[in-house]
C-alpha positions as CSV (number, residue, x, y, z in Angstrom):
1,M,-22.3,33.3,17.3
2,S,-25.2,35.6,17.8
3,N,-28.2,34.6,20.1
4,P,-31.3,33.3,18.1
5,P,-34.0,35.7,17.7
6,L,-36.5,33.5,19.7
7,T,-36.7,29.9,21.3
8,Y,-38.4,27.4,19.2
9,P,-40.5,25.5,19.9
10,R,-41.8,27.5,23.1
11,Y,-44.6,27.7,25.5
12,K,-45.6,23.9,25.2
13,P,-47.9,23.9,28.4
14,R,-49.7,27.2,27.8
15,R,-50.4,26.5,24.2
16,K,-51.6,22.9,24.8
17,F,-53.8,24.4,27.3
18,L,-55.1,26.9,24.8
19,K,-55.8,24.3,22.3
20,F,-57.8,22.4,24.8
21,L,-60.0,25.4,25.4
22,T,-60.4,26.2,21.7
23,A,-61.4,22.7,21.0
24,A,-64.0,22.8,23.7
25,A,-65.3,26.0,22.2
26,F,-65.6,24.7,18.8
27,K,-67.5,21.6,20.0
28,V,-69.9,23.7,21.9
29,L,-70.3,26.6,19.4
30,T,-70.0,25.2,16.0
31,R,-70.8,22.2,13.7
32,L,-67.1,21.8,12.3
33,E,-66.1,20.0,9.2
34,I,-62.3,19.8,8.5
35,I,-61.5,18.4,5.0
36,G,-57.9,17.6,3.9
37,R,-56.6,17.0,7.5
38,E,-54.0,14.8,6.0
39,N,-52.3,17.8,4.4
40,I,-51.4,19.2,7.8
41,P,-47.6,18.9,8.3
42,Q,-46.4,17.9,11.8
43,K,-43.0,19.5,11.1
44,G,-41.7,21.9,8.7
45,P,-40.4,24.1,7.2
46,A,-43.8,25.1,6.0
47,I,-45.9,28.3,5.9
48,M,-49.5,27.8,6.7
49,V,-51.7,30.6,4.9
50,G,-55.5,31.2,5.2
51,N,-58.3,33.8,4.2
52,H,-59.1,36.3,7.0
53,F,-62.7,37.1,6.9
54,N,-63.3,37.3,10.8
55,F,-61.5,38.3,13.9
56,A,-61.8,34.9,15.2
57,D,-60.1,33.1,12.2
58,P,-56.9,32.7,14.2
59,A,-58.8,30.3,16.6
60,V,-59.4,27.9,13.7
61,F,-55.7,27.8,13.1
62,V,-55.0,27.2,16.9
63,H,-57.5,24.4,16.9
64,V,-56.4,22.8,13.6
65,L,-52.7,23.2,13.5
66,P,-49.9,21.7,15.8
67,W,-49.2,23.6,19.1
68,H,-45.7,24.5,17.9
69,T,-46.9,26.6,15.1
70,E,-45.7,30.2,15.2
71,Y,-48.0,32.9,14.2
72,I,-47.4,36.2,12.6
73,A,-49.8,38.7,13.8
74,G,-50.4,42.5,13.6
75,T,-50.1,44.5,16.8
76,L,-53.0,46.6,15.9
77,R,-56.3,44.7,16.1
78,P,-59.3,47.0,15.3
79,S,-61.6,44.2,14.5
80,A,-61.3,42.5,18.0
81,P,-64.5,43.0,19.8
82,N,-63.2,43.1,23.3
83,M,-60.1,43.2,25.3
84,I,-60.0,39.3,26.1
85,I,-60.0,38.6,22.3
86,H,-57.7,41.5,21.7
87,H,-54.9,40.1,24.1
88,L,-55.3,36.3,23.0
89,P,-52.4,36.7,20.7
90,E,-50.1,37.5,23.6
91,L,-51.4,34.5,25.6
92,W,-50.2,32.4,22.8
93,G,-47.1,34.3,22.0
94,T,-47.1,35.5,18.4
95,I,-44.4,37.0,16.2
96,N,-45.7,40.6,16.0
97,V,-45.8,42.9,12.9
98,H,-46.2,46.5,13.6
99,R,-48.5,47.5,10.6
100,R,-47.3,51.0,10.1
101,G,-43.7,50.2,10.6
102,A,-41.1,47.9,9.2
103,S,-41.6,44.0,9.7
104,T,-37.8,43.1,9.5
105,D,-37.8,41.6,13.0
106,A,-40.7,39.4,12.2
107,I,-39.4,38.2,9.0
108,R,-36.1,37.4,10.9
109,K,-37.9,35.4,13.5
110,A,-40.2,33.6,11.1
111,S,-37.2,32.6,9.0
112,Y,-35.4,31.3,12.1
113,V,-38.5,29.2,12.8
114,L,-38.4,27.7,9.2
115,K,-34.8,27.2,9.4
116,K,-35.2,25.0,12.5
117,G,-37.9,22.8,10.7
118,G,-40.8,24.6,12.3
119,L,-44.3,25.8,11.1
120,V,-45.2,29.4,10.6
121,A,-48.9,30.6,10.1
122,I,-50.0,33.9,8.6
123,F,-52.9,35.5,7.1
124,P,-51.6,37.2,3.8
125,E,-54.4,39.8,3.7
126,A,-53.2,41.1,7.0
127,G,-56.7,42.0,8.5
128,A,-60.4,40.9,8.5
129,W,-62.1,44.1,7.3
130,A,-64.0,42.3,4.6
131,Q,-65.7,38.8,4.0
132,V,-64.2,38.2,0.5
133,L,-60.7,37.5,-0.7
134,R,-58.4,40.6,-1.2
135,P,-54.8,40.8,-2.4
136,A,-52.0,39.6,-0.2
137,R,-49.6,42.2,1.5
138,P,-46.1,41.5,0.4
139,G,-44.8,40.0,3.7
140,T,-46.0,36.5,2.9
141,A,-44.4,36.4,-0.4
142,F,-41.3,37.8,0.9
143,L,-40.9,35.1,3.5
144,A,-41.8,32.4,1.2
145,T,-39.2,33.5,-1.4
146,A,-36.5,34.4,1.1
147,T,-36.7,30.9,2.9
148,R,-38.1,28.8,-0.1
149,A,-40.4,27.0,2.4
150,P,-43.5,25.3,0.9
151,I,-46.8,26.8,1.4
152,V,-50.1,24.9,2.6
153,P,-53.2,26.7,1.9
154,I,-56.2,26.7,4.2
155,G,-59.7,28.0,3.3
156,I,-62.0,29.0,6.2
157,D,-65.7,29.3,5.6
158,G,-68.4,30.1,8.0
159,M,-66.7,32.0,10.7
160,D,-68.3,35.4,9.8
161,R,-71.6,33.6,10.2
162,L,-70.8,31.8,13.5
163,F,-71.7,34.4,16.2
164,P,-74.9,35.6,14.6
165,A,-75.9,31.9,14.6
166,N,-74.9,31.5,18.2
167,R,-77.1,34.5,19.2
168,R,-80.0,32.6,17.6
169,G,-79.3,29.7,19.8
170,R,-77.8,27.6,17.1
171,R,-74.3,26.1,16.5
172,G,-72.8,27.7,13.4
173,R,-71.6,25.5,10.5
174,V,-67.8,26.2,9.9
175,T,-65.9,24.5,7.1
176,V,-62.0,24.2,7.0
177,R,-60.4,22.8,3.9
178,I,-56.7,22.3,3.9
179,G,-55.0,22.1,0.5
180,K,-51.8,20.4,-0.6
181,P,-48.6,22.1,-0.3
182,F,-47.3,24.3,-3.2
183,G,-44.1,26.1,-4.0
184,P,-41.5,26.7,-3.2
185,F,-40.8,30.1,-4.9
186,A,-37.7,31.9,-5.7
187,I,-37.1,35.4,-6.9
188,N,-33.7,36.7,-8.4
189,Q,-34.9,40.2,-9.6
190,R,-34.2,43.4,-8.0
191,G,-35.9,46.9,-7.6
192,K,-39.3,47.4,-9.4
193,A,-39.1,43.9,-10.9
194,K,-38.6,42.1,-7.4
195,R,-41.8,44.0,-6.2
196,E,-43.8,42.9,-9.1
197,A,-42.6,39.4,-8.7
198,L,-43.5,39.4,-5.1
199,E,-47.0,40.7,-5.9
200,E,-47.5,37.9,-8.5
201,V,-46.4,35.4,-5.8
202,G,-49.0,36.9,-3.5
203,H,-51.6,36.4,-6.2
204,V,-50.7,32.7,-6.6
205,I,-51.0,32.3,-2.8
206,M,-54.4,33.9,-2.7
207,R,-55.6,31.9,-5.6
208,H,-54.7,28.7,-3.9
209,I,-56.6,29.7,-0.8
210,G,-59.6,30.8,-3.1
211,A,-59.6,27.2,-4.6
212,L,-60.7,26.0,-1.1
213,L,-63.6,28.6,-0.7
214,P,-67.1,28.8,-2.1
215,P,-67.1,30.9,-5.5
216,E,-69.0,33.8,-3.9
217,K,-66.1,34.5,-1.4
218,L,-63.4,34.7,-4.2
219,G,-63.5,38.6,-4.2
220,V,-60.9,40.1,-6.5
221,Y,-59.9,36.6,-7.8
222,S,-63.6,35.7,-8.9
223,D,-64.3,35.2,-12.6
224,N,-67.8,36.8,-12.1
225,P,-67.3,40.5,-12.9
226,Q,-69.9,41.6,-10.4
227,I,-68.2,39.7,-7.4
228,R,-64.7,41.1,-8.6
229,A,-66.1,44.8,-9.0
230,A,-67.8,44.5,-5.5
231,A,-64.6,43.3,-3.9
232,E,-62.5,46.0,-5.5
233,K,-64.3,48.6,-3.3
234,V,-63.1,46.8,-0.2
235,A,-59.8,45.7,-1.4
236,A,-57.5,48.5,-0.3
237,Y,-55.4,47.9,2.8
238,P,-57.0,50.0,5.5
239,F,-54.1,50.1,8.2
240,E,-51.5,52.3,6.5
């Protein structure tokens, strides 16, 4: 039998310490409201998904989700403002995706975690280059359909305004809404039909996240044509 792609769960002392530090930071810097905490699973399989409007959004997941959650993260982090933030994913121990290369290894590791009854967290937009919803990259839909794991949506509102408020000597208001699980999804098509089906699953995922956000943040999923048109100008994935 081949060796497992990683140990799960792992890094318990380190991750619990990082969660302690994150909780302290949120207490000092924010007025945090968490809605729907009862929807957070303590065991899986489950894929946790959220919007990505700010480089610090992963800290929200670290604070809110169990310590044994595994995170899929890109190795390129252009929005991280300094080297400390840049290397925090390594401190936690993430499943890394090389943005300009294949993500087969990341999918294999994440699938293993889900098979073991674990939790995997991912930001489907795969970057924080805008403050409105954009289409999902195909990786989240591929993982969801390959494993048929249920998906838990999380809407994060306020992290993009947090540090400006802190610079004015105020705690920033951050609201986290956790929705009910949905799915699972299955795809039986091949070729172009499969790619189109994955794209549609991605849209379903983003709409579930959008249901947990203020209307002005819905971006390309907004019913308002002006909001949608403005979002389409920043919707293209910039890390190819």
